[in-house]
C-alpha positions as CSV (number, residue, x, y, z in Angstrom):
1,M,-66.6,-36.0,-27.0
2,D,-68.2,-32.6,-26.4
3,N,-66.4,-30.1,-28.6
4,S,-67.3,-27.2,-26.3
5,W,-65.4,-28.9,-23.5
6,I,-62.3,-29.2,-25.8
7,F,-62.6,-25.6,-26.7
8,M,-62.8,-24.5,-23.1
9,F,-59.7,-26.7,-22.2
10,K,-57.7,-25.1,-25.0
11,K,-58.7,-21.6,-23.8
12,I,-57.6,-22.4,-20.3
13,C,-54.3,-23.7,-21.6
14,V,-53.7,-20.6,-23.7
15,I,-54.5,-18.3,-20.7
16,A,-52.2,-20.4,-18.5
17,C,-49.3,-20.1,-21.0
18,L,-49.8,-16.3,-21.4
19,T,-49.8,-15.9,-17.6
20,L,-46.6,-18.0,-17.4
21,L,-44.9,-15.9,-20.1
22,A,-46.0,-12.7,-18.4
23,A,-44.5,-13.9,-15.2
24,C,-41.3,-14.9,-16.8
25,S,-41.1,-11.5,-18.5
26,E,-41.7,-9.8,-15.1
27,D,-38.9,-11.9,-13.6
28,K,-36.4,-10.8,-16.2
29,T,-37.2,-7.1,-15.8
30,A,-37.0,-7.4,-12.0
31,I,-33.3,-8.4,-12.2
32,V,-31.2,-5.7,-10.6
33,D,-27.8,-4.8,-12.2
34,H,-25.3,-4.8,-9.3
35,S,-22.5,-2.8,-11.0
36,I,-19.1,-2.9,-9.3
37,D,-17.4,0.4,-8.5
38,P,-13.8,0.0,-9.5
39,E,-12.8,2.8,-7.2
40,T,-13.9,1.0,-4.0
41,V,-13.9,-2.7,-5.1
42,P,-10.4,-4.2,-5.7
43,T,-9.7,-6.2,-8.9
44,V,-7.5,-8.6,-6.9
45,T,-7.4,-9.4,-3.2
46,S,-4.4,-11.4,-1.9
47,H,-3.8,-12.6,1.7
48,D,-0.4,-13.5,3.3
49,V,1.7,-12.5,0.3
50,Q,5.4,-12.7,-0.2
51,T,6.6,-11.8,-3.7
52,I,9.5,-10.5,-5.7
53,I,9.3,-7.2,-7.7
54,S,11.6,-6.5,-10.6
55,D,12.8,-3.1,-11.8
56,N,13.9,-3.0,-15.5
57,G,14.2,-6.8,-15.5
58,V,16.4,-6.9,-12.4
59,T,15.1,-8.4,-9.2
60,R,15.1,-5.5,-6.7
61,Y,12.6,-6.0,-3.9
62,R,10.8,-8.6,-1.8
63,I,7.4,-7.6,-0.6
64,T,5.7,-9.2,2.4
65,T,2.2,-8.3,3.6
66,P,-0.9,-9.8,5.2
67,L,-3.3,-8.1,2.8
68,W,-2.7,-6.7,-0.7
69,L,-5.5,-5.0,-2.6
70,I,-5.1,-4.2,-6.3
71,Y,-7.3,-1.6,-8.1
72,E,-6.4,-2.1,-11.7
73,E,-9.7,-0.7,-13.1
74,A,-9.7,2.5,-11.0
75,K,-9.2,5.9,-12.7
76,K,-5.8,5.9,-11.0
77,P,-4.7,2.3,-10.9
78,H,-3.1,1.6,-7.5
79,W,-2.3,-0.9,-4.8
80,T,-3.1,-0.6,-1.1
81,F,-1.7,-2.4,1.9
82,P,-4.1,-1.6,4.8
83,K,-2.5,-4.0,7.2
84,G,1.0,-2.9,6.7
85,V,3.9,-4.0,4.5
86,L,7.6,-5.0,4.7
87,A,9.7,-4.0,1.6
88,E,13.2,-5.4,1.4
89,E,15.8,-4.2,-1.1
90,L,17.9,-7.1,-2.4
91,D,21.4,-6.9,-3.7
92,S,22.8,-8.8,-6.7
93,A,23.3,-11.9,-4.5
94,Y,19.7,-11.6,-3.2
95,N,20.9,-10.5,0.2
96,N,18.9,-8.0,2.2
97,A,20.5,-4.5,1.7
98,S,17.8,-2.3,3.3
99,T,14.3,-2.6,4.6
100,I,11.1,-0.4,5.0
101,R,8.3,-1.4,7.4
102,C,5.1,0.5,7.9
103,D,1.5,0.2,9.2
104,S,-0.1,0.9,5.8
105,A,0.9,1.8,2.3
106,Y,-0.5,3.1,-1.0
107,F,1.2,2.6,-4.4
108,D,0.4,4.8,-7.5
109,E,1.1,2.5,-10.4
110,R,1.3,5.2,-13.1
111,N,3.6,7.4,-11.2
112,Q,5.5,4.6,-9.5
113,L,5.1,6.5,-6.2
114,W,4.7,4.9,-2.7
115,H,3.1,6.6,0.2
116,L,4.0,4.9,3.5
117,T,2.3,5.8,6.7
118,G,2.2,4.8,10.4
119,N,5.3,3.8,12.4
120,V,7.6,3.8,9.3
121,R,10.9,2.1,10.2
122,M,13.8,2.0,7.7
123,T,17.2,0.3,8.0
124,N,20.2,0.4,5.7
125,V,23.3,-1.8,5.2
126,N,25.3,0.4,7.6
127,G,22.9,-0.5,10.5
128,D,21.3,3.0,10.6
129,V,17.7,3.2,11.7
130,I,15.3,5.9,10.4
131,L,11.9,6.4,12.1
132,T,9.0,8.6,11.0
133,N,5.2,8.5,10.6
134,E,5.1,9.3,6.8
135,I,7.4,9.0,3.9
136,Y,7.2,9.0,0.0
137,W,9.2,6.7,-2.2
138,D,9.5,7.8,-5.9
139,Q,10.8,4.8,-7.9
140,H,11.2,6.9,-11.0
141,K,13.6,9.3,-9.3
142,H,15.0,6.5,-7.0
143,Q,14.4,8.8,-4.1
144,L,12.7,8.9,-0.7
145,Y,11.4,12.1,0.9
146,S,9.3,13.4,3.8
147,E,8.3,16.6,5.5
148,S,7.3,14.7,8.7
149,F,9.5,14.5,11.8
150,I,12.5,12.2,11.3
151,H,14.5,10.3,13.9
152,I,17.8,8.9,12.6
153,E,19.9,6.6,14.7
154,K,23.5,6.3,13.4
155,Q,26.4,4.4,14.9
156,E,27.7,7.3,16.9
157,R,24.9,9.8,17.1
158,V,21.1,10.6,16.8
159,I,19.8,13.2,14.4
160,E,16.3,14.6,14.4
161,G,14.6,17.1,12.1
162,R,12.4,17.6,9.1
163,G,12.8,17.8,5.3
164,Y,14.3,14.4,4.7
165,V,15.6,13.4,1.2
166,S,17.6,10.2,0.5
167,N,18.6,7.7,-2.1
168,E,16.7,4.4,-2.2
169,N,19.0,2.5,0.2
170,F,19.0,5.4,2.8
171,T,22.9,5.6,2.8
172,T,23.0,9.2,1.4
173,Y,20.6,11.7,2.8
174,T,19.9,15.4,3.4
175,L,17.9,16.8,6.4
176,R,17.0,20.4,5.6
177,N,15.8,21.4,9.1
178,V,17.8,19.8,11.8
179,E,16.3,20.1,15.3
180,A,18.7,18.0,17.3
181,I,22.0,16.2,17.2
182,F,23.3,14.3,20.2
183,P,25.6,11.4,21.0
184,I,23.9,8.1,21.0
185,D,23.1,6.3,24.2
186,E,23.5,2.6,23.7
187,Q,20.9,1.9,26.4
188,Q,18.3,3.9,24.4
189,L,18.8,2.3,21.0
190,G,15.5,1.4,19.2
191,I,13.5,4.1,20.9
192,Q,10.0,4.2,19.3
193,D,9.0,7.6,20.7
194,Q,9.3,10.0,17.7
195,Q,8.8,13.3,19.5
196,P,11.7,15.8,19.2
197,A,14.3,15.3,21.9
198,Q,16.2,18.1,23.7
199,P,19.6,18.5,21.9
200,A,22.7,17.8,23.9
201,T,24.8,19.8,21.4
202,P,23.9,22.7,19.1
203,A,21.9,21.7,16.0
204,G,23.9,21.4,12.8
205,Q,24.0,19.6,9.5
206,P,24.3,15.7,9.5
């Protein structure tokens, strides 16, 4: 066999191998690193959730939500509930003692602080209804507070104002700036309009 032909064949093979290696090397360097931003991309996404949350080992709350986003790797670890949430406080027999419902919520894990917004509706064991557009729930202090307008429907009267502070089950509260107190009209129970009403009696303390 002609040795020159064999030499030429080997040369072609070497060139082909080098070209292939160069192509592979180019492919590797062309890979883009798609890093994930922990501030905008949740660590966990859960749909149609109902779960129990404990406080110091004691079952305290039942959370129900259509969408739960957890940002564990964010600088400030937090949860968000962009489609609303229902939080129910449970007593020792796991009965519903009070509820909070809202359009959206944000939970700061480090500070154990909830920020509830949009059509916030709270009810307590006495049947009282509290309506507002924004409220904070501090689990460390076991306290809720808001500077937004508050509409409170009790058994015998309606109270409206701002500067609301209460315990976690909404049975004991303070309203710093009372704007209206008037006897309750049974035909108007459950009013969703949260604009201040004209007082039927002089404003006073709840």
